[in-house]
Backbone as ProteinMPNN parsed JSONL, in Angstrom:
{"seq_chain_A": "MNTTTIGRGGEARAQFYLEERGYKLLRRNYRNGPREIDLIMQVGCTVVFVEVKSRSKTDYGTPAEFVTPAKRRLLTRAAEAYLIEMGLTDVPARFDVIEVYLGTDQIHHIENAFDAT", "coords_chain_A": {"N_chain_A": [[-15.829, -8.399, 9.916], [-15.025, -7.299, 13.129], [-14.576, -4.23, 15.108], [-12.755, -4.657, 17.192], [-11.198, -6.813, 16.298], [-10.066, -5.632, 14.029], [-8.656, -3.552, 15.256], [-6.805, -4.999, 16.877], [-5.348, -6.255, 14.875], [-4.16, -4.036, 13.659], [-2.585, -3.187, 15.804], [-0.78, -5.329, 15.981], [0.571, -5.039, 13.539], [1.736, -2.521, 13.986], [3.376, -3.098, 16.18], [5.21, -4.919, 15.03], [6.37, -3.218, 13.129], [7.652, -1.33, 14.818], [9.395, -3.02, 16.267], [11.075, -3.849, 14.223], [12.563, -1.594, 14.005], [14.13, -1.509, 16.212], [12.857, -1.243, 18.67], [11.72, -2.508, 21.807], [9.271, -4.716, 22.999], [7.417, -4.108, 25.885], [4.908, -4.359, 27.05], [1.638, -5.325, 26.046], [-1.551, -4.078, 25.36], [-2.057, -2.92, 27.963], [-3.931, -2.547, 30.849], [-5.595, -0.306, 33.021], [-7.918, 0.072, 35.144], [-10.585, 1.582, 33.467], [-8.966, 2.391, 31.461], [-6.7, 1.954, 28.694], [-3.604, 1.075, 27.264], [-2.29, 0.653, 24.132], [0.278, -0.354, 23.167], [3.267, -0.786, 24.964], [6.437, 0.179, 24.708], [10.038, -0.012, 24.514], [12.768, 2.003, 23.772], [16.116, 2.406, 23.61], [16.773, 3.966, 26.609], [14.268, 4.914, 27.014], [10.84, 4.781, 27.818], [8.108, 4.064, 25.831], [4.884, 4.957, 25.21], [2.398, 3.789, 23.241], [-0.173, 4.679, 21.128], [-2.301, 3.159, 18.943], [-3.866, 3.711, 15.913], [-6.093, 2.601, 13.598], [-7.286, 2.872, 10.351], [-9.363, 2.758, 7.44], [-10.186, 4.694, 5.769], [-9.843, 8.223, 5.261], [-11.78, 10.1, 5.358], [-12.991, 11.478, 7.427], [-10.905, 12.584, 8.761], [-7.433, 12.197, 9.749], [-6.038, 9.172, 11.162], [-4.647, 9.838, 13.569], [-5.942, 12.116, 14.402], [-8.047, 11.211, 15.824], [-7.189, 10.78, 18.336], [-8.147, 12.178, 20.831], [-8.333, 15.067, 23.083], [-9.53, 14.088, 25.463], [-8.961, 11.341, 25.265], [-6.198, 11.48, 25.375], [-5.834, 12.331, 28.014], [-6.759, 10.041, 29.388], [-4.849, 8.169, 28.506], [-2.555, 9.301, 29.601], [-3.063, 9.025, 32.379], [-3.141, 6.221, 32.598], [-0.53, 5.634, 31.794], [0.962, 6.847, 33.839], [0.155, 5.208, 35.971], [1.234, 2.745, 35.133], [4.012, 3.318, 35.122], [4.446, 3.825, 37.844], [3.629, 1.357, 38.955], [5.585, -0.327, 37.884], [7.87, 0.699, 38.966], [9.244, 2.722, 37.612], [9.403, 5.489, 37.651], [11.4, 7.339, 37.341], [12.459, 7.287, 34.798], [12.955, 8.324, 31.358], [10.078, 9.07, 29.371], [7.622, 8.861, 26.762], [4.886, 9.754, 24.522], [3.689, 8.185, 21.701], [2.055, 8.04, 18.507], [0.767, 5.691, 16.293], [-0.243, 5.468, 13.061], [-2.152, 3.315, 11.229], [-2.855, 2.373, 8.058], [-5.409, 0.773, 6.711], [-5.677, -1.878, 4.333], [-3.539, -1.12, 2.914], [0.074, -0.892, 2.801], [0.904, 1.106, 4.339], [2.181, 2.846, 7.09], [2.279, 5.271, 9.576], [4.379, 6.828, 11.757], [4.251, 8.751, 14.559], [6.314, 10.363, 16.519], [6.638, 11.473, 19.916], [3.995, 12.48, 20.043], [2.19, 13.825, 21.659], [2.086, 15.718, 24.726], [2.12, 14.74, 28.198], [-0.97, 15.06, 29.858]], "CA_chain_A": [[-14.755, -8.223, 10.878], [-15.425, -6.256, 14.082], [-13.557, -3.214, 15.387], [-11.717, -5.219, 18.055], [-10.308, -7.59, 15.434], [-9.327, -4.662, 13.212], [-7.72, -2.877, 16.158], [-5.72, -5.91, 17.261], [-4.511, -6.428, 13.688], [-3.363, -2.819, 13.537], [-1.579, -3.209, 16.877], [0.253, -6.305, 15.599], [1.383, -4.406, 12.495], [2.518, -1.452, 14.612], [4.419, -3.733, 16.992], [6.213, -5.429, 14.102], [7.031, -2.036, 12.574], [8.546, -0.781, 15.837], [10.46, -3.988, 16.57], [12.035, -3.786, 13.113], [13.36, -0.388, 14.2], [14.907, -1.621, 17.434], [12.06, -1.1, 19.889], [11.455, -3.757, 22.529], [7.941, -4.74, 23.61], [7.323, -4.298, 27.335], [3.553, -4.787, 27.391], [0.617, -5.096, 25.029], [-2.894, -3.906, 25.916], [-2.004, -2.678, 29.404], [-5.18, -1.974, 31.367], [-5.654, 0.28, 34.349], [-9.331, 0.462, 35.214], [-11.186, 1.681, 32.129], [-7.966, 2.918, 30.541], [-5.853, 0.951, 28.067], [-2.516, 1.509, 26.382], [-2.15, -0.403, 23.127], [1.618, -0.937, 23.229], [4.293, -0.109, 25.753], [7.688, -0.239, 24.093], [11.235, 0.645, 25.027], [13.835, 2.268, 22.809], [17.162, 2.942, 24.469], [16.306, 3.978, 28.009], [12.974, 5.592, 27.025], [9.599, 4.006, 27.743], [7.257, 4.695, 24.83], [3.487, 4.555, 25.264], [1.973, 3.899, 21.845], [-1.58, 4.579, 20.771], [-2.4, 2.717, 17.554], [-5.145, 4.042, 15.284], [-6.21, 1.952, 12.293], [-8.406, 3.383, 9.556], [-9.32, 2.432, 6.016], [-10.487, 5.929, 5.05], [-9.536, 9.447, 6.005], [-12.858, 11.044, 5.052], [-13.309, 12.258, 8.625], [-9.658, 12.987, 9.391], [-6.383, 11.191, 9.854], [-6.187, 8.358, 12.38], [-4.135, 10.535, 14.755], [-6.913, 13.117, 14.843], [-8.998, 10.549, 16.713], [-6.612, 10.767, 19.683], [-8.74, 13.421, 21.335], [-7.831, 15.485, 24.4], [-10.027, 13.162, 26.492], [-8.177, 10.107, 25.129], [-4.847, 11.797, 25.863], [-5.882, 12.321, 29.487], [-6.843, 8.636, 29.803], [-3.543, 7.546, 28.262], [-1.62, 9.85, 30.586], [-3.336, 8.389, 33.68], [-2.71, 4.82, 32.512], [0.94, 5.631, 31.744], [1.418, 7.136, 35.202], [-0.067, 3.997, 36.767], [2.216, 1.742, 34.703], [5.348, 3.709, 35.597], [4.473, 3.609, 39.307], [3.548, -0.09, 39.177], [6.84, -0.968, 37.483], [8.993, 1.373, 39.616], [9.993, 3.402, 36.553], [9.02, 6.902, 37.656], [12.553, 8.199, 37.075], [12.979, 7.055, 33.449], [12.282, 9.137, 30.346], [8.923, 8.435, 28.738], [6.953, 9.707, 25.777], [3.691, 9.213, 23.894], [3.717, 8.133, 20.241], [0.865, 7.545, 17.827], [1.029, 4.982, 15.04], [-1.391, 5.409, 12.167], [-2.128, 2.153, 10.346], [-3.824, 2.555, 6.983], [-5.878, -0.56, 6.332], [-5.741, -2.14, 2.904], [-2.276, -0.664, 2.324], [1.24, -1.189, 3.639], [1.307, 2.384, 4.911], [2.169, 3.097, 8.531], [2.87, 6.572, 9.879], [4.788, 6.863, 13.158], [4.385, 10.123, 15.077], [7.034, 10.343, 17.797], [6.295, 12.607, 20.781], [2.753, 12.985, 19.447], [1.57, 14.764, 22.588], [2.645, 15.752, 26.079], [1.234, 14.262, 29.264], [-1.948, 16.08, 30.258]], "C_chain_A": [[-15.143, -7.077, 11.817], [-14.263, -5.316, 14.402], [-12.449, -3.729, 16.292], [-10.707, -6.001, 17.228], [-9.458, -6.666, 14.572], [-8.261, -3.969, 14.063], [-6.544, -3.748, 16.538], [-4.781, -6.173, 16.085], [-3.613, -5.225, 13.459], [-2.27, -2.763, 14.589], [-0.448, -4.17, 16.542], [1.158, -5.723, 14.518], [2.285, -3.323, 13.073], [3.659, -2.027, 15.446], [5.546, -4.244, 16.104], [7.038, -4.282, 13.522], [8.061, -1.488, 13.568], [9.697, -1.734, 16.158], [11.505, -4.026, 15.462], [12.977, -2.6, 13.259], [14.063, -0.354, 15.546], [14.159, -1.408, 18.733], [11.832, -2.483, 20.499], [10.069, -3.67, 23.175], [8.049, -4.982, 25.106], [5.953, -4.85, 27.722], [2.614, -4.466, 26.239], [-0.738, -5.041, 25.728], [-2.893, -3.808, 27.44], [-3.289, -1.986, 29.836], [-4.981, -1.455, 32.781], [-7.055, 0.841, 34.494], [-9.905, 0.506, 33.808], [-10.19, 2.139, 31.055], [-7.112, 1.787, 29.971], [-4.798, 1.627, 27.21], [-2.249, 0.356, 25.431], [-0.808, -1.117, 23.228], [2.482, -0.102, 24.164], [5.61, -0.692, 25.272], [8.843, 0.459, 24.802], [12.212, 0.811, 23.884], [14.924, 2.999, 23.587], [16.693, 2.861, 25.903], [14.922, 4.624, 28.134], [11.814, 4.609, 26.928], [8.66, 4.776, 26.816], [5.86, 4.1, 24.924], [2.889, 4.838, 23.889], [0.47, 3.698, 21.724], [-1.631, 4.255, 19.278], [-3.804, 3.045, 17.046], [-5.137, 3.47, 13.878], [-7.452, 2.484, 11.587], [-8.238, 2.947, 8.106], [-9.569, 3.677, 5.175], [-10.115, 7.123, 5.914], [-10.588, 10.528, 5.73], [-13.158, 11.976, 6.235], [-12.062, 12.68, 9.392], [-8.66, 11.847, 9.433], [-6.604, 10.354, 11.113], [-5.742, 9.095, 13.643], [-5.107, 11.577, 15.277], [-7.983, 12.528, 15.757], [-8.426, 10.346, 18.119], [-6.967, 12.13, 20.286], [-8.096, 13.846, 22.653], [-8.301, 14.558, 25.523], [-9.237, 11.851, 26.457], [-6.765, 10.328, 25.642], [-4.797, 11.784, 27.384], [-5.937, 10.89, 30.017], [-5.507, 7.93, 29.635], [-2.506, 8.02, 29.283], [-1.803, 9.181, 31.944], [-2.874, 6.93, 33.678], [-1.186, 4.726, 32.501], [1.526, 5.9, 33.124], [1.289, 5.89, 36.077], [0.964, 2.93, 36.412], [3.605, 2.071, 35.259], [5.484, 3.497, 37.102], [4.503, 2.117, 39.613], [4.883, -0.787, 38.904], [8.068, -0.325, 38.136], [9.866, 2.131, 38.63], [9.717, 4.904, 36.51], [10.176, 7.843, 37.325], [13.152, 7.983, 35.681], [12.272, 7.98, 32.457], [11.14, 8.357, 29.696], [8.319, 9.418, 27.739], [5.722, 8.989, 25.237], [3.838, 9.31, 22.379], [2.356, 7.685, 19.736], [1.33, 6.863, 16.547], [-0.28, 4.936, 14.263], [-1.198, 4.219, 11.234], [-3.242, 2.343, 9.325], [-4.186, 1.192, 6.419], [-5.986, -0.686, 4.817], [-4.516, -1.649, 2.161], [-1.142, -1.153, 3.22], [1.681, 0.045, 4.416], [1.106, 2.433, 6.423], [2.861, 4.431, 8.745], [3.122, 6.637, 11.383], [5.008, 8.314, 13.569], [5.034, 10.027, 16.458], [6.674, 11.601, 18.581], [5.015, 13.275, 20.289], [2.035, 13.979, 20.35], [2.271, 14.677, 23.93], [1.622, 15.208, 27.063], [0.307, 15.407, 29.676], [-2.652, 15.695, 31.522]], "O_chain_A": [[-15.544, -6.007, 11.359], [-13.12, -5.568, 14.022], [-11.308, -3.283, 16.173], [-9.5, -5.869, 17.429], [-8.261, -6.898, 14.405], [-7.114, -3.821, 13.642], [-5.402, -3.288, 16.525], [-3.57, -6.3, 16.266], [-2.443, -5.373, 13.107], [-1.15, -2.339, 14.301], [0.718, -3.864, 16.79], [2.376, -5.892, 14.571], [3.453, -3.215, 12.702], [4.775, -1.508, 15.422], [6.718, -4.02, 16.404], [8.263, -4.372, 13.438], [9.204, -1.216, 13.198], [10.841, -1.304, 16.303], [12.691, -4.215, 15.733], [14.072, -2.602, 12.695], [14.538, 0.696, 15.979], [14.773, -1.394, 19.8], [11.762, -3.488, 19.792], [9.737, -2.673, 23.817], [8.688, -5.938, 25.547], [5.843, -5.699, 28.606], [2.779, -3.461, 25.548], [-1.031, -5.869, 26.59], [-3.631, -4.52, 28.12], [-3.685, -0.97, 29.265], [-4.305, -2.065, 33.61], [-7.348, 1.942, 34.029], [-9.728, -0.438, 33.038], [-10.543, 2.257, 29.881], [-6.832, 0.799, 30.65], [-5.063, 2.616, 26.525], [-2.013, -0.774, 25.857], [-0.76, -2.34, 23.36], [2.43, 1.128, 24.151], [5.868, -1.889, 25.406], [8.646, 1.391, 25.582], [12.455, -0.122, 23.119], [14.691, 4.069, 24.15], [16.262, 1.803, 26.362], [14.453, 4.856, 29.248], [11.803, 3.722, 26.074], [8.443, 5.976, 26.987], [5.671, 2.897, 24.743], [2.875, 5.98, 23.43], [-0.081, 2.686, 22.158], [-1.075, 4.983, 18.456], [-4.801, 2.696, 17.678], [-4.279, 3.811, 13.063], [-8.535, 2.535, 12.17], [-7.122, 2.788, 7.612], [-9.204, 3.716, 4.0], [-10.079, 7.034, 7.141], [-10.312, 11.721, 5.856], [-13.538, 13.131, 6.041], [-12.155, 13.091, 10.549], [-8.997, 10.689, 9.185], [-7.292, 10.795, 12.033], [-6.395, 8.987, 14.68], [-5.099, 11.891, 16.467], [-8.737, 13.266, 16.391], [-9.103, 9.803, 18.992], [-6.186, 13.081, 20.246], [-7.383, 13.056, 23.272], [-7.535, 14.275, 26.444], [-8.885, 11.312, 27.506], [-6.196, 9.443, 26.281], [-3.839, 11.288, 27.977], [-5.246, 10.557, 30.979], [-5.08, 7.18, 30.513], [-1.687, 7.237, 29.764], [-0.825, 8.809, 32.592], [-2.282, 6.464, 34.652], [-0.615, 3.835, 33.13], [2.487, 5.245, 33.529], [2.202, 5.557, 36.832], [1.509, 2.279, 37.303], [4.286, 1.2, 35.801], [6.524, 3.039, 37.575], [5.302, 1.661, 40.431], [5.26, -1.722, 39.61], [9.192, -0.758, 37.886], [11.086, 2.182, 38.787], [9.792, 5.519, 35.446], [9.952, 9.024, 37.057], [14.257, 8.457, 35.415], [11.128, 8.376, 32.681], [11.229, 7.145, 29.5], [8.483, 10.633, 27.855], [5.531, 7.793, 25.456], [4.083, 10.389, 21.84], [1.6, 7.03, 20.453], [2.173, 7.385, 15.816], [-1.292, 4.43, 14.749], [-0.191, 4.133, 10.531], [-4.416, 2.458, 9.678], [-3.386, 0.544, 5.743], [-6.336, 0.265, 4.117], [-4.444, -1.741, 0.936], [-1.379, -1.754, 4.267], [2.719, 0.025, 5.078], [0.04, 2.116, 6.952], [3.913, 4.69, 8.16], [2.193, 6.518, 12.183], [5.845, 9.015, 12.999], [4.385, 9.658, 17.437], [6.436, 12.66, 17.999], [4.963, 14.495, 20.138], [1.348, 14.877, 19.864], [2.955, 13.699, 24.234], [0.419, 15.213, 26.8], [0.73, 16.553, 29.823], [-3.508, 16.438, 32.003]]}, "name": "protein", "num_of_chains": 1, "seq": "MNTTTIGRGGEARAQFYLEERGYKLLRRNYRNGPREIDLIMQVGCTVVFVEVKSRSKTDYGTPAEFVTPAKRRLLTRAAEAYLIEMGLTDVPARFDVIEVYLGTDQIHHIENAFDAT"}
């Protein structure tokens, strides 16, 4: 199984997890140039940009630790583009990280995981 297949499976699990908690899917795998946002969800009036990290081991750190400052900058730029494209520049928005632990049922949702950079 390749990393793309693993990643897409983790995204599907994260989407299901969020939808069970009342989130609504707005977009999956939104691309803006070389940047991609895994899931764009809405809860209440807030747009939530979700980075999904799937790992089977934590030998080198938790999945969220792989959302580096460089990745945060890319996500921020893509989120800005999405909000402008959709005419949503005046709505609240945040960045969440979902850690999916492969081979288990464990999912860890980190709300407001980082600020726009």
